[in-house]
N, CA, C, O and the ligand as a Tripos MOL2 file, in Angstrom:
@<TRIPOS>MOLECULE
protein
  310   309    76     0     0
PROTEIN
NO_CHARGES

@<TRIPOS>ATOM
      1 N           0.8400   -1.1900    0.0000 N.3       1 MET1
      2 CA          0.0000    0.0000    0.0000 C.3       1 MET1
      3 C           0.8840    1.2510    0.0000 C.2       1 MET1
      4 O           1.8740    1.3200    0.7280 O.2       1 MET1
      5 N           0.5240    2.2190   -0.8070 N.am      2 VAL2
      6 CA          1.2530    3.4850   -0.8450 C.3       2 VAL2
      7 C           0.6130    4.4400    0.1510 C.2       2 VAL2
      8 O          -0.5930    4.6840    0.1030 O.2       2 VAL2
      9 N           1.4250    4.9770    1.0520 N.am      3 LEU3
     10 CA          0.8830    5.9390    2.0190 C.3       3 LEU3
     11 C           0.7490    7.3030    1.3590 C.2       3 LEU3
     12 O           1.7180    7.8410    0.8230 O.2       3 LEU3
     13 N          -0.4230    7.8420    1.3990 N.am      4 THR4
     14 CA         -0.6700    9.1860    0.8580 C.3       4 THR4
     15 C          -1.1800   10.0670    1.9890 C.2       4 THR4
     16 O          -1.6760    9.5570    2.9950 O.2       4 THR4
     17 N          -1.0640   11.3990    1.8350 N.am      5 PRO5
     18 CA         -1.6210   12.2880    2.8600 C.3       5 PRO5
     19 C          -3.0900   11.9940    3.1390 C.2       5 PRO5
     20 O          -3.5290   12.0540    4.2880 O.2       5 PRO5
     21 N          -3.8570   11.6740    2.0890 N.am      6 TYR6
     22 CA         -5.2840   11.3910    2.3070 C.3       6 TYR6
     23 C          -5.4590   10.1520    3.1930 C.2       6 TYR6
     24 O          -6.2250   10.1760    4.1560 O.2       6 TYR6
     25 N          -4.7430    9.0710    2.8600 N.am      7 LEU7
     26 CA         -4.8690    7.8380    3.6550 C.3       7 LEU7
     27 C          -4.4360    8.0540    5.0980 C.2       7 LEU7
     28 O          -5.0900    7.5780    6.0250 O.2       7 LEU7
     29 N          -3.3490    8.7630    5.2820 N.am      8 ILE8
     30 CA         -2.8560    9.0120    6.6450 C.3       8 ILE8
     31 C          -3.8440    9.8730    7.4230 C.2       8 ILE8
     32 O          -4.0960    9.6240    8.6020 O.2       8 ILE8
     33 N          -4.3980   10.8780    6.7690 N.am      9 SER9
     34 CA         -5.3800   11.7390    7.4340 C.3       9 SER9
     35 C          -6.6340   10.9670    7.8020 C.2       9 SER9
     36 O          -7.1730   11.1260    8.8970 O.2       9 SER9
     37 N          -7.0970   10.1270    6.8780 N.am     10 GLN10
     38 CA         -8.2890    9.3320    7.1760 C.3      10 GLN10
     39 C          -8.0130    8.3800    8.3420 C.2      10 GLN10
     40 O          -8.8550    8.2100    9.2240 O.2      10 GLN10
     41 N          -6.8360    7.7640    8.3380 N.am     11 ASP11
     42 CA         -6.4950    6.8550    9.4210 C.3      11 ASP11
     43 C          -6.3530    7.6090   10.7380 C.2      11 ASP11
     44 O          -6.6860    7.0780   11.7980 O.2      11 ASP11
     45 N          -5.8610    8.8430   10.6750 N.am     12 ALA12
     46 CA         -5.7540    9.6450   11.8940 C.3      12 ALA12
     47 C          -7.1470    9.9210   12.4690 C.2      12 ALA12
     48 O          -7.3360    9.9070   13.6850 O.2      12 ALA12
     49 N          -8.1070   10.1690   11.5950 N.am     13 PHE13
     50 CA         -9.4850   10.3810   12.0740 C.3      13 PHE13
     51 C          -9.9830    9.1190   12.7650 C.2      13 PHE13
     52 O         -10.5710    9.1720   13.8450 O.2      13 PHE13
     53 N          -9.7340    7.9790   12.1150 N.am     14 TYR14
     54 CA        -10.1260    6.6800   12.6880 C.3      14 TYR14
     55 C          -9.4680    6.4930   14.0630 C.2      14 TYR14
     56 O         -10.1420    6.1460   15.0330 O.2      14 TYR14
     57 N          -8.1610    6.7220   14.1430 N.am     15 LEU15
     58 CA         -7.4420    6.5010   15.4020 C.3      15 LEU15
     59 C          -7.9220    7.4270   16.5020 C.2      15 LEU15
     60 O          -8.0710    7.0080   17.6500 O.2      15 LEU15
     61 N          -8.1680    8.6910   16.1570 N.am     16 GLU16
     62 CA         -8.6380    9.6380   17.1760 C.3      16 GLU16
     63 C         -10.0100    9.2110   17.6950 C.2      16 GLU16
     64 O         -10.2860    9.2990   18.8920 O.2      16 GLU16
     65 N         -10.8550    8.7560   16.7950 N.am     17 SER17
     66 CA        -12.1860    8.3070   17.2160 C.3      17 SER17
     67 C         -12.0790    7.1210   18.1690 C.2      17 SER17
     68 O         -12.7540    7.0780   19.1980 O.2      17 SER17
     69 N         -11.2240    6.1580   17.8200 N.am     18 TYR18
     70 CA        -11.0460    5.0080   18.7000 C.3      18 TYR18
     71 C         -10.4370    5.4160   20.0320 C.2      18 TYR18
     72 O         -10.8290    4.9020   21.0800 O.2      18 TYR18
     73 N          -9.4780    6.3380   19.9980 N.am     19 ALA19
     74 CA         -8.8690    6.7960   21.2480 C.3      19 ALA19
     75 C          -9.9350    7.4020   22.1660 C.2      19 ALA19
     76 O          -9.9230    7.1820   23.3770 O.2      19 ALA19
     77 N         -10.8430    8.1560   21.5810 N.am     20 ARG20
     78 CA        -11.9140    8.7640   22.4040 C.3      20 ARG20
     79 C         -12.8320    7.6890   22.9960 C.2      20 ARG20
     80 O         -13.2640    7.7910   24.1440 O.2      20 ARG20
     81 N         -13.1180    6.6710   22.2050 N.am     21 VAL21
     82 CA        -13.9600    5.5760   22.7080 C.3      21 VAL21
     83 C         -13.2430    4.8450   23.8510 C.2      21 VAL21
     84 O         -13.8600    4.5200   24.8660 O.2      21 VAL21
     85 N         -11.9430    4.5890   23.6820 N.am     22 PHE22
     86 CA        -11.2000    3.8860   24.7400 C.3      22 PHE22
     87 C         -11.1310    4.7400   26.0090 C.2      22 PHE22
     88 O         -11.1960    4.2110   27.1190 O.2      22 PHE22
     89 N         -11.0000    6.0540   25.8460 N.am     23 ALA23
     90 CA        -10.9840    6.9350   27.0170 C.3      23 ALA23
     91 C         -12.3310    6.8670   27.7540 C.2      23 ALA23
     92 O         -12.3740    6.8250   28.9830 O.2      23 ALA23
     93 N         -13.4070    6.8570   26.9970 N.am     24 ALA24
     94 CA        -14.7320    6.7470   27.6220 C.3      24 ALA24
     95 C         -14.8850    5.3830   28.2920 C.2      24 ALA24
     96 O         -15.5010    5.2660   29.3510 O.2      24 ALA24
     97 N         -14.3130    4.3500   27.6580 N.am     25 ALA25
     98 CA        -14.4040    2.9970   28.2280 C.3      25 ALA25
     99 C         -13.6570    2.9110   29.5490 C.2      25 ALA25
    100 O         -14.0810    2.1910   30.4530 O.2      25 ALA25
    101 N         -12.5440    3.6410   29.6740 N.am     26 ILE26
    102 CA        -11.8240    3.6620   30.9630 C.3      26 ILE26
    103 C         -12.7630    4.1940   32.0400 C.2      26 ILE26
    104 O         -12.8770    3.6190   33.1220 O.2      26 ILE26
    105 N         -13.4290    5.2950   31.7270 N.am     27 ALA27
    106 CA        -14.3290    5.9070   32.7170 C.3      27 ALA27
    107 C         -15.4670    4.9700   33.0990 C.2      27 ALA27
    108 O         -15.9470    5.0010   34.2320 O.2      27 ALA27
    109 N         -15.8900    4.1540   32.1760 N.am     28 LYS28
    110 CA        -17.0340    3.2670   32.4400 C.3      28 LYS28
    111 C         -16.6340    1.8500   32.8320 C.2      28 LYS28
    112 O         -17.4880    0.9740   32.9630 O.2      28 LYS28
    113 N         -15.3370    1.6250   33.0180 N.am     29 SER29
    114 CA        -14.8800    0.2690   33.3240 C.3      29 SER29
    115 C         -15.4290   -0.2110   34.6650 C.2      29 SER29
    116 O         -15.4960    0.5500   35.6300 O.2      29 SER29
    117 N         -15.8210   -1.4810   34.7100 N.am     30 PRO30
    118 CA        -16.3740   -2.0140   35.9610 C.3      30 PRO30
    119 C         -15.3000   -2.3100   37.0100 C.2      30 PRO30
    120 O         -15.5980   -2.3850   38.2020 O.2      30 PRO30
    121 N         -14.0470   -2.4770   36.5620 N.am     31 ASP31
    122 CA        -12.9810   -2.7910   37.5240 C.3      31 ASP31
    123 C         -11.6390   -2.2980   36.9800 C.2      31 ASP31
    124 O         -11.5530   -1.8230   35.8470 O.2      31 ASP31
    125 N         -10.6000   -2.4170   37.7980 N.am     32 ARG32
    126 CA         -9.2870   -1.8910   37.4090 C.3      32 ARG32
    127 C          -8.6750   -2.6670   36.2500 C.2      32 ARG32
    128 O          -8.0240   -2.0910   35.3790 O.2      32 ARG32
    129 N          -8.8900   -3.9770   36.2490 N.am     33 GLU33
    130 CA         -8.3230   -4.7740   35.1500 C.3      33 GLU33
    131 C          -8.8400   -4.2710   33.8030 C.2      33 GLU33
    132 O          -8.0830   -4.1470   32.8410 O.2      33 GLU33
    133 N         -10.1180   -3.9900   33.7520 N.am     34 ALA34
    134 CA        -10.6980   -3.4610   32.5050 C.3      34 ALA34
    135 C         -10.1000   -2.0880   32.1900 C.2      34 ALA34
    136 O          -9.8200   -1.7770   31.0320 O.2      34 ALA34
    137 N          -9.9070   -1.2640   33.2370 N.am     35 MET35
    138 CA         -9.2820    0.0510   33.0240 C.3      35 MET35
    139 C          -7.8970   -0.0960   32.4190 C.2      35 MET35
    140 O          -7.5340    0.6230   31.4880 O.2      35 MET35
    141 N          -7.1160   -1.0500   32.9630 N.am     36 TYR36
    142 CA         -5.7520   -1.2440   32.4480 C.3      36 TYR36
    143 C          -5.7890   -1.6760   30.9810 C.2      36 TYR36
    144 O          -4.9920   -1.2140   30.1640 O.2      36 TYR36
    145 N          -6.7280   -2.5680   30.6640 N.am     37 ASP37
    146 CA         -6.8420   -3.0450   29.2830 C.3      37 ASP37
    147 C          -7.1820   -1.8880   28.3370 C.2      37 ASP37
    148 O          -6.5870   -1.7580   27.2670 O.2      37 ASP37
    149 N          -8.1400   -1.0540   28.7380 N.am     38 PHE38
    150 CA         -8.5310    0.0580   27.8630 C.3      38 PHE38
    151 C          -7.4340    1.1210   27.7950 C.2      38 PHE38
    152 O          -7.2630    1.7820   26.7700 O.2      38 PHE38
    153 N          -6.6870    1.2800   28.9050 N.am     39 LYS39
    154 CA         -5.5650    2.2350   28.8550 C.3      39 LYS39
    155 C          -4.5110    1.7720   27.8530 C.2      39 LYS39
    156 O          -3.9460    2.5810   27.1160 O.2      39 LYS39
    157 N          -4.2520    0.4700   27.8320 N.am     40 TYR40
    158 CA         -3.2800   -0.0640   26.8750 C.3      40 TYR40
    159 C          -3.7450    0.2590   25.4440 C.2      40 TYR40
    160 O          -2.9550    0.7000   24.6090 O.2      40 TYR40
    161 N          -5.0240    0.0320   25.1810 N.am     41 LEU41
    162 CA         -5.5570    0.3090   23.8380 C.3      41 LEU41
    163 C          -5.5290    1.8110   23.5400 C.2      41 LEU41
    164 O          -5.2350    2.2220   22.4170 O.2      41 LEU41
    165 N          -5.8380    2.6310   24.5600 N.am     42 LEU42
    166 CA         -5.7760    4.0870   24.3870 C.3      42 LEU42
    167 C          -4.3500    4.5270   24.0640 C.2      42 LEU42
    168 O          -4.1270    5.2970   23.1290 O.2      42 LEU42
    169 N          -3.3900    4.0360   24.8410 N.am     43 ASP43
    170 CA         -1.9870    4.4080   24.6010 C.3      43 ASP43
    171 C          -1.5300    3.9810   23.2090 C.2      43 ASP43
    172 O          -0.8300    4.7270   22.5230 O.2      43 ASP43
    173 N          -1.9280    2.7760   22.7930 N.am     44 SER44
    174 CA         -1.5350    2.2890   21.4720 C.3      44 SER44
    175 C          -2.0950    3.1930   20.3740 C.2      44 SER44
    176 O          -1.4050    3.5120   19.4060 O.2      44 SER44
    177 N          -3.3460    3.5970   20.5380 N.am     45 SER45
    178 CA         -3.9760    4.4700   19.5340 C.3      45 SER45
    179 C          -3.2820    5.8320   19.4860 C.2      45 SER45
    180 O          -3.0110    6.3660   18.4110 O.2      45 SER45
    181 N          -2.9990    6.3800   20.6630 N.am     46 ILE46
    182 CA         -2.3460    7.6940   20.7250 C.3      46 ILE46
    183 C          -0.9390    7.6130   20.1350 C.2      46 ILE46
    184 O          -0.5130    8.5120   19.4100 O.2      46 ILE46
    185 N          -0.2210    6.5320   20.4470 N.am     47 ASN47
    186 CA          1.1380    6.3980   19.8940 C.3      47 ASN47
    187 C           1.1130    6.3180   18.3710 C.2      47 ASN47
    188 O           1.9520    6.9170   17.6980 O.2      47 ASN47
    189 N           0.1470    5.5780   17.8310 N.am     48 GLU48
    190 CA          0.0530    5.4790   16.3660 C.3      48 GLU48
    191 C          -0.3540    6.8320   15.7710 C.2      48 GLU48
    192 O           0.1150    7.2260   14.7030 O.2      48 GLU48
    193 N          -1.2370    7.5290   16.4910 N.am     49 LEU49
    194 CA         -1.6540    8.8620   16.0360 C.3      49 LEU49
    195 C          -0.4590    9.8160   15.9700 C.2      49 LEU49
    196 O          -0.3660   10.6540   15.0730 O.2      49 LEU49
    197 N           0.4470    9.6730   16.9320 N.am     50 LYS50
    198 CA          1.6490   10.5220   16.9230 C.3      50 LYS50
    199 C           2.5410   10.2070   15.7180 C.2      50 LYS50
    200 O           3.1800   11.0990   15.1610 O.2      50 LYS50
    201 N           2.5780    8.9280   15.3210 N.am     51 LEU51
    202 CA          3.3310    8.5790   14.1080 C.3      51 LEU51
    203 C           2.7280    9.2890   12.8930 C.2      51 LEU51
    204 O           3.4490    9.7920   12.0310 O.2      51 LEU51
    205 N           1.4040    9.3200   12.8420 N.am     52 HIS52
    206 CA          0.7210    9.9980   11.7330 C.3      52 HIS52
    207 C           1.0410   11.4920   11.7470 C.2      52 HIS52
    208 O           1.2650   12.1020   10.7010 O.2      52 HIS52
    209 N           1.0600   12.0680   12.9470 N.am     53 ARG53
    210 CA          1.4050   13.4970   13.0590 C.3      53 ARG53
    211 C           2.8240   13.7420   12.5560 C.2      53 ARG53
    212 O           3.1130   14.7650   11.9360 O.2      53 ARG53
    213 N           3.7080   12.7750   12.8390 N.am     54 GLY54
    214 CA          5.0840   12.8930   12.3550 C.3      54 GLY54
    215 C           5.1490   12.9240   10.8340 C.2      54 GLY54
    216 O           5.8660   13.7390   10.2530 O.2      54 GLY54
    217 N           4.3890   12.0220   10.1860 N.am     55 TYR55
    218 CA          4.3310   12.0400    8.7140 C.3      55 TYR55
    219 C           3.8020   13.3820    8.2150 C.2      55 TYR55
    220 O           4.3330   13.9690    7.2720 O.2      55 TYR55
    221 N           2.7380   13.8530    8.8750 N.am     56 ALA56
    222 CA          2.1050   15.1050    8.4390 C.3      56 ALA56
    223 C           3.0910   16.2730    8.5240 C.2      56 ALA56
    224 O           3.1660   17.1090    7.6230 O.2      56 ALA56
    225 N           3.8430   16.3120    9.6230 N.am     57 GLU57
    226 CA          4.8100   17.4000    9.7870 C.3      57 GLU57
    227 C           5.9420   17.2880    8.7730 C.2      57 GLU57
    228 O           6.3650   18.2860    8.1890 O.2      57 GLU57
    229 N           6.4300   16.0590    8.5680 N.am     58 ARG58
    230 CA          7.5510   15.8530    7.6530 C.3      58 ARG58
    231 C           7.1610   16.1290    6.2040 C.2      58 ARG58
    232 O           7.9380   16.6920    5.4340 O.2      58 ARG58
    233 N           5.9280   15.7180    5.8440 N.am     59 TRP59
    234 CA          5.5050   15.8660    4.4520 C.3      59 TRP59
    235 C           4.7200   17.1580    4.2130 C.2      59 TRP59
    236 O           4.3730   17.4850    3.0780 O.2      59 TRP59
    237 N           4.4420   17.8930    5.3080 N.am     60 GLY60
    238 CA          3.8110   19.1990    5.1550 C.3      60 GLY60
    239 C           2.3370   19.1950    4.7940 C.2      60 GLY60
    240 O           1.9060   19.9280    3.9040 O.2      60 GLY60
    241 N           1.5680   18.3740    5.4830 N.am     61 PHE61
    242 CA          0.1090   18.4410    5.2880 C.3      61 PHE61
    243 C          -0.5740   18.4120    6.6490 C.2      61 PHE61
    244 O           0.0200   18.0020    7.6460 O.2      61 PHE61
    245 N          -1.8250   18.8520    6.6760 N.am     62 GLY62
    246 CA         -2.5760   18.8940    7.9240 C.3      62 GLY62
    247 C          -3.3730   17.6220    8.1180 C.2      62 GLY62
    248 O          -3.7340   16.9520    7.1510 O.2      62 GLY62
    249 N          -3.6480   17.2870    9.3760 N.am     63 LEU63
    250 CA         -4.4370   16.0930    9.6610 C.3      63 LEU63
    251 C          -5.9100   16.4010    9.8710 C.2      63 LEU63
    252 O          -6.7100   15.4910   10.0840 O.2      63 LEU63
    253 N          -6.2740   17.6740    9.8130 N.am     64 GLU64
    254 CA         -7.6700   18.0290   10.0310 C.3      64 GLU64
    255 C          -8.4410   17.7660    8.7450 C.2      64 GLU64
    256 O          -8.3580   18.5350    7.7860 O.2      64 GLU64
    257 N          -9.1730   16.6960    8.7400 N.am     65 ILE65
    258 CA         -9.9140   16.3320    7.5380 C.3      65 ILE65
    259 C         -11.2280   15.6760    7.9480 C.2      65 ILE65
    260 O         -11.3290   15.0630    9.0110 O.2      65 ILE65
    261 N         -12.2040   15.8130    7.1070 N.am     66 ARG66
    262 CA        -13.4850   15.1590    7.3880 C.3      66 ARG66
    263 C         -13.3770   13.6950    6.9630 C.2      66 ARG66
    264 O         -12.6780   13.3670    6.0050 O.2      66 ARG66
    265 N         -14.0720   12.8250    7.6840 N.am     67 PRO67
    266 CA        -13.9850   11.4060    7.3460 C.3      67 PRO67
    267 C         -14.6290   11.1200    5.9940 C.2      67 PRO67
    268 O         -15.7100   11.6280    5.6960 O.2      67 PRO67
    269 N         -13.9670   10.3090    5.1820 N.am     68 GLY68
    270 CA        -14.5240    9.8790    3.9140 C.3      68 GLY68
    271 C         -15.4880    8.7170    4.1280 C.2      68 GLY68
    272 O         -15.6960    8.2640    5.2540 O.2      68 GLY68
    273 N         -16.0650    8.2490    3.0410 N.am     69 HIS69
    274 CA        -17.0860    7.1930    3.1280 C.3      69 HIS69
    275 C         -16.5390    5.9310    3.8160 C.2      69 HIS69
    276 O         -17.1940    5.3580    4.6860 O.2      69 HIS69
    277 N         -15.3390    5.5100    3.4160 N.am     70 ALA70
    278 CA        -14.7830    4.2600    3.9740 C.3      70 ALA70
    279 C         -14.6200    4.3590    5.4880 C.2      70 ALA70
    280 O         -14.9100    3.4070    6.2120 O.2      70 ALA70
    281 N         -14.1570    5.5070    5.9620 N.am     71 VAL71
    282 CA        -13.9640    5.6660    7.4140 C.3      71 VAL71
    283 C         -15.3100    5.7130    8.1180 C.2      71 VAL71
    284 O         -15.4780    5.1360    9.1920 O.2      71 VAL71
    285 N         -16.2690    6.4060    7.5090 N.am     72 LYS72
    286 CA        -17.5940    6.5020    8.1540 C.3      72 LYS72
    287 C         -18.2260    5.1370    8.3440 C.2      72 LYS72
    288 O         -18.8040    4.8640    9.3950 O.2      72 LYS72
    289 N         -18.1240    4.2790    7.3420 N.am     73 ILE73
    290 CA        -18.7680    2.9680    7.4980 C.3      73 ILE73
    291 C         -17.9280    2.0280    8.3500 C.2      73 ILE73
    292 O         -18.4400    1.0430    8.8830 O.2      73 ILE73
    293 N         -16.6270    2.3310    8.4800 N.am     74 HIS74
    294 CA        -15.7600    1.4940    9.3110 C.3      74 HIS74
    295 C         -15.9870    1.7700   10.7880 C.2      74 HIS74
    296 O         -15.8670    0.8620   11.6100 O.2      74 HIS74
    297 N         -16.3090    2.9980   11.1350 N.am     75 LEU75
    298 CA        -16.4610    3.3720   12.5530 C.3      75 LEU75
    299 C         -17.8130    2.9680   13.1130 C.2      75 LEU75
    300 O         -18.0930    3.2120   14.2860 O.2      75 LEU75
    301 C1         -8.1600    1.0920    9.6610 C.3      76 NSP76
    302 C2         -7.2070    0.8380   10.7790 C.ar     76 NSP76
    303 N1         -7.3710   -0.3200   11.5160 N.ar     76 NSP76
    304 C3         -6.4730   -0.5610   12.5240 C.ar     76 NSP76
    305 C4         -5.4540    0.3040   12.8220 C.ar     76 NSP76
    306 C5         -4.5620    0.0160   13.9850 C.3      76 NSP76
    307 N2         -3.2400   -0.2820   13.6050 N.3      76 NSP76
    308 C6         -5.3470    1.4380   12.0410 C.ar     76 NSP76
    309 N3         -4.3690    2.3430   12.2540 N.pl3    76 NSP76
    310 N4         -6.2470    1.7230   11.0140 N.ar     76 NSP76
@<TRIPOS>BOND
     1     1     2 1
     2     2     3 1
     3     3     4 2
     4     3     5 am
     5     5     6 1
     6     6     7 1
     7     7     8 2
     8     7     9 am
     9     9    10 1
    10    10    11 1
    11    11    12 2
    12    11    13 am
    13    13    14 1
    14    14    15 1
    15    15    16 2
    16    15    17 am
    17    17    18 1
    18    18    19 1
    19    19    20 2
    20    19    21 am
    21    21    22 1
    22    22    23 1
    23    23    24 2
    24    23    25 am
    25    25    26 1
    26    26    27 1
    27    27    28 2
    28    27    29 am
    29    29    30 1
    30    30    31 1
    31    31    32 2
    32    31    33 am
    33    33    34 1
    34    34    35 1
    35    35    36 2
    36    35    37 am
    37    37    38 1
    38    38    39 1
    39    39    40 2
    40    39    41 am
    41    41    42 1
    42    42    43 1
    43    43    44 2
    44    43    45 am
    45    45    46 1
    46    46    47 1
    47    47    48 2
    48    47    49 am
    49    49    50 1
    50    50    51 1
    51    51    52 2
    52    51    53 am
    53    53    54 1
    54    54    55 1
    55    55    56 2
    56    55    57 am
    57    57    58 1
    58    58    59 1
    59    59    60 2
    60    59    61 am
    61    61    62 1
    62    62    63 1
    63    63    64 2
    64    63    65 am
    65    65    66 1
    66    66    67 1
    67    67    68 2
    68    67    69 am
    69    69    70 1
    70    70    71 1
    71    71    72 2
    72    71    73 am
    73    73    74 1
    74    74    75 1
    75    75    76 2
    76    75    77 am
    77    77    78 1
    78    78    79 1
    79    79    80 2
    80    79    81 am
    81    81    82 1
    82    82    83 1
    83    83    84 2
    84    83    85 am
    85    85    86 1
    86    86    87 1
    87    87    88 2
    88    87    89 am
    89    89    90 1
    90    90    91 1
    91    91    92 2
    92    91    93 am
    93    93    94 1
    94    94    95 1
    95    95    96 2
    96    95    97 am
    97    97    98 1
    98    98    99 1
    99    99   100 2
   100    99   101 am
   101   101   102 1
   102   102   103 1
   103   103   104 2
   104   103   105 am
   105   105   106 1
   106   106   107 1
   107   107   108 2
   108   107   109 am
   109   109   110 1
   110   110   111 1
   111   111   112 2
   112   111   113 am
   113   113   114 1
   114   114   115 1
   115   115   116 2
   116   115   117 am
   117   117   118 1
   118   118   119 1
   119   119   120 2
   120   119   121 am
   121   121   122 1
   122   122   123 1
   123   123   124 2
   124   123   125 am
   125   125   126 1
   126   126   127 1
   127   127   128 2
   128   127   129 am
   129   129   130 1
   130   130   131 1
   131   131   132 2
   132   131   133 am
   133   133   134 1
   134   134   135 1
   135   135   136 2
   136   135   137 am
   137   137   138 1
   138   138   139 1
   139   139   140 2
   140   139   141 am
   141   141   142 1
   142   142   143 1
   143   143   144 2
   144   143   145 am
   145   145   146 1
   146   146   147 1
   147   147   148 2
   148   147   149 am
   149   149   150 1
   150   150   151 1
   151   151   152 2
   152   151   153 am
   153   153   154 1
   154   154   155 1
   155   155   156 2
   156   155   157 am
   157   157   158 1
   158   158   159 1
   159   159   160 2
   160   159   161 am
   161   161   162 1
   162   162   163 1
   163   163   164 2
   164   163   165 am
   165   165   166 1
   166   166   167 1
   167   167   168 2
   168   167   169 am
   169   169   170 1
   170   170   171 1
   171   171   172 2
   172   171   173 am
   173   173   174 1
   174   174   175 1
   175   175   176 2
   176   175   177 am
   177   177   178 1
   178   178   179 1
   179   179   180 2
   180   179   181 am
   181   181   182 1
   182   182   183 1
   183   183   184 2
   184   183   185 am
   185   185   186 1
   186   186   187 1
   187   187   188 2
   188   187   189 am
   189   189   190 1
   190   190   191 1
   191   191   192 2
   192   191   193 am
   193   193   194 1
   194   194   195 1
   195   195   196 2
   196   195   197 am
   197   197   198 1
   198   198   199 1
   199   199   200 2
   200   199   201 am
   201   201   202 1
   202   202   203 1
   203   203   204 2
   204   203   205 am
   205   205   206 1
   206   206   207 1
   207   207   208 2
   208   207   209 am
   209   209   210 1
   210   210   211 1
   211   211   212 2
   212   211   213 am
   213   213   214 1
   214   214   215 1
   215   215   216 2
   216   215   217 am
   217   217   218 1
   218   218   219 1
   219   219   220 2
   220   219   221 am
   221   221   222 1
   222   222   223 1
   223   223   224 2
   224   223   225 am
   225   225   226 1
   226   226   227 1
   227   227   228 2
   228   227   229 am
   229   229   230 1
   230   230   231 1
   231   231   232 2
   232   231   233 am
   233   233   234 1
   234   234   235 1
   235   235   236 2
   236   235   237 am
   237   237   238 1
   238   238   239 1
   239   239   240 2
   240   239   241 am
   241   241   242 1
   242   242   243 1
   243   243   244 2
   244   243   245 am
   245   245   246 1
   246   246   247 1
   247   247   248 2
   248   247   249 am
   249   249   250 1
   250   250   251 1
   251   251   252 2
   252   251   253 am
   253   253   254 1
   254   254   255 1
   255   255   256 2
   256   255   257 am
   257   257   258 1
   258   258   259 1
   259   259   260 2
   260   259   261 am
   261   261   262 1
   262   262   263 1
   263   263   264 2
   264   263   265 am
   265   265   266 1
   266   266   267 1
   267   267   268 2
   268   267   269 am
   269   269   270 1
   270   270   271 1
   271   271   272 2
   272   271   273 am
   273   273   274 1
   274   274   275 1
   275   275   276 2
   276   275   277 am
   277   277   278 1
   278   278   279 1
   279   279   280 2
   280   279   281 am
   281   281   282 1
   282   282   283 1
   283   283   284 2
   284   283   285 am
   285   285   286 1
   286   286   287 1
   287   287   288 2
   288   287   289 am
   289   289   290 1
   290   290   291 1
   291   291   292 2
   292   291   293 am
   293   293   294 1
   294   294   295 1
   295   295   296 2
   296   295   297 am
   297   297   298 1
   298   298   299 1
   299   299   300 2
   300   301   302 1
   301   302   303 ar
   302   302   310 ar
   303   303   304 ar
   304   304   305 ar
   305   305   306 1
   306   305   308 ar
   307   306   307 1
   308   308   309 1
   309   308   310 ar
@<TRIPOS>SUBSTRUCTURE
     1 MET1         2 RESIDUE 1 A MET
     2 VAL2         6 RESIDUE 1 A VAL
     3 LEU3        10 RESIDUE 1 A LEU
     4 THR4        14 RESIDUE 1 A THR
     5 PRO5        18 RESIDUE 1 A PRO
     6 TYR6        22 RESIDUE 1 A TYR
     7 LEU7        26 RESIDUE 1 A LEU
     8 ILE8        30 RESIDUE 1 A ILE
     9 SER9        34 RESIDUE 1 A SER
    10 GLN10       38 RESIDUE 1 A GLN
    11 ASP11       42 RESIDUE 1 A ASP
    12 ALA12       46 RESIDUE 1 A ALA
    13 PHE13       50 RESIDUE 1 A PHE
    14 TYR14       54 RESIDUE 1 A TYR
    15 LEU15       58 RESIDUE 1 A LEU
    16 GLU16       62 RESIDUE 1 A GLU
    17 SER17       66 RESIDUE 1 A SER
    18 TYR18       70 RESIDUE 1 A TYR
    19 ALA19       74 RESIDUE 1 A ALA
    20 ARG20       78 RESIDUE 1 A ARG
    21 VAL21       82 RESIDUE 1 A VAL
    22 PHE22       86 RESIDUE 1 A PHE
    23 ALA23       90 RESIDUE 1 A ALA
    24 ALA24       94 RESIDUE 1 A ALA
    25 ALA25       98 RESIDUE 1 A ALA
    26 ILE26      102 RESIDUE 1 A ILE
    27 ALA27      106 RESIDUE 1 A ALA
    28 LYS28      110 RESIDUE 1 A LYS
    29 SER29      114 RESIDUE 1 A SER
    30 PRO30      118 RESIDUE 1 A PRO
    31 ASP31      122 RESIDUE 1 A ASP
    32 ARG32      126 RESIDUE 1 A ARG
    33 GLU33      130 RESIDUE 1 A GLU
    34 ALA34      134 RESIDUE 1 A ALA
    35 MET35      138 RESIDUE 1 A MET
    36 TYR36      142 RESIDUE 1 A TYR
    37 ASP37      146 RESIDUE 1 A ASP
    38 PHE38      150 RESIDUE 1 A PHE
    39 LYS39      154 RESIDUE 1 A LYS
    40 TYR40      158 RESIDUE 1 A TYR
    41 LEU41      162 RESIDUE 1 A LEU
    42 LEU42      166 RESIDUE 1 A LEU
    43 ASP43      170 RESIDUE 1 A ASP
    44 SER44      174 RESIDUE 1 A SER
    45 SER45      178 RESIDUE 1 A SER
    46 ILE46      182 RESIDUE 1 A ILE
    47 ASN47      186 RESIDUE 1 A ASN
    48 GLU48      190 RESIDUE 1 A GLU
    49 LEU49      194 RESIDUE 1 A LEU
    50 LYS50      198 RESIDUE 1 A LYS
    51 LEU51      202 RESIDUE 1 A LEU
    52 HIS52      206 RESIDUE 1 A HIS
    53 ARG53      210 RESIDUE 1 A ARG
    54 GLY54      214 RESIDUE 1 A GLY
    55 TYR55      218 RESIDUE 1 A TYR
    56 ALA56      222 RESIDUE 1 A ALA
    57 GLU57      226 RESIDUE 1 A GLU
    58 ARG58      230 RESIDUE 1 A ARG
    59 TRP59      234 RESIDUE 1 A TRP
    60 GLY60      238 RESIDUE 1 A GLY
    61 PHE61      242 RESIDUE 1 A PHE
    62 GLY62      246 RESIDUE 1 A GLY
    63 LEU63      250 RESIDUE 1 A LEU
    64 GLU64      254 RESIDUE 1 A GLU
    65 ILE65      258 RESIDUE 1 A ILE
    66 ARG66      262 RESIDUE 1 A ARG
    67 PRO67      266 RESIDUE 1 A PRO
    68 GLY68      270 RESIDUE 1 A GLY
    69 HIS69      274 RESIDUE 1 A HIS
    70 ALA70      278 RESIDUE 1 A ALA
    71 VAL71      282 RESIDUE 1 A VAL
    72 LYS72      286 RESIDUE 1 A LYS
    73 ILE73      290 RESIDUE 1 A ILE
    74 HIS74      294 RESIDUE 1 A HIS
    75 LEU75      298 RESIDUE 1 A LEU
    76 NSP76      301 GROUP 0 **** ****
């Protein structure tokens, strides 16, 4: 797969959405074990999002984009 600014931006939207869901899941976790599990997923999403930000900065494009059809149906 060729990484393009559009693909990276769309994936960043996907990752940010998942990160927000995992953050909400931490708040709603029934116990600490569940909190730890969701924190791991939150951290993983944020770390990947930072990689996307790195591409955006290096290649000179913004990550603020509206979700395309594929992302909308994926979420
Ligand atoms: C579509 C999609 N699915 C999964 C991941 C997590 N690597 C991602 N970045 N983008």
